[in-house]
C-alpha positions in Angstrom: -252.0 19.1 196.7 -252.6 15.4 197.0 -255.6 14.2 199.0 -255.7 10.9 201.0 -257.4 8.0 199.2 -258.7 6.4 202.4 -259.8 7.6 205.7 -257.3 7.1 208.5 -258.5 4.8 211.3 -258.7 5.9 214.9 -255.8 3.5 215.7 -253.6 5.1 213.1 -254.7 8.5 214.2 -253.7 7.7 217.8 -250.3 6.5 216.7 -249.7 9.7 214.8 -250.8 11.8 217.8 -249.0 9.8 220.4 -246.2 12.3 220.8 -248.5 15.3 221.2 -249.3 14.7 224.9 -248.4 17.5 227.3 -245.5 16.6 229.5 -245.5 17.9 233.2 -243.1 20.7 233.8 -240.1 20.0 236.0 -239.5 22.6 238.7 -236.2 24.3 238.6 -234.3 25.2 241.8 -233.6 28.7 243.0 -229.9 29.6 242.6 -229.9 31.6 245.9 -231.9 29.6 248.4 -232.3 26.2 246.6 -236.1 25.9 246.9 -238.1 24.6 244.0 -239.6 27.3 241.8 -241.1 27.7 238.3 -238.5 28.3 235.5 -238.0 31.9 234.5 -239.9 33.3 237.5 -239.0 35.1 240.7 -238.6 32.7 243.6 -241.6 32.5 245.8 -239.6 32.0 249.0 -236.8 34.5 248.8 -238.1 36.9 246.1 -234.9 36.8 243.9 -234.5 36.0 240.3 -231.1 34.3 240.0 -229.0 36.6 242.3 -230.9 39.8 241.5 -233.7 41.1 243.7 -237.1 40.7 242.1 -240.2 42.8 242.4 -242.5 42.8 245.4 -245.1 40.9 243.5 -242.9 37.8 243.5 -243.1 37.0 239.8 -246.9 37.6 239.4 -246.6 41.0 237.6 -247.7 41.0 234.0 -245.9 43.3 231.6 -247.4 44.9 228.5 -245.6 44.4 225.2 -244.2 47.9 225.1 -242.8 47.6 228.6 -240.2 45.1 227.5 
């Protein structure tokens, strides 16, 4: 494996890492009521996921791996 001959400067390191910044998530809109909601979650206002009725916990339920 080759090793670098010179240390990379902080400027060059910043250029390399410039695309690693976290982008803010864009809210998706509920298909049933149109209110903004997080993607792949049950809607907070109507309690539906797509057009199917979600659980009573409104998307906050955490499933274990074997429940999938």
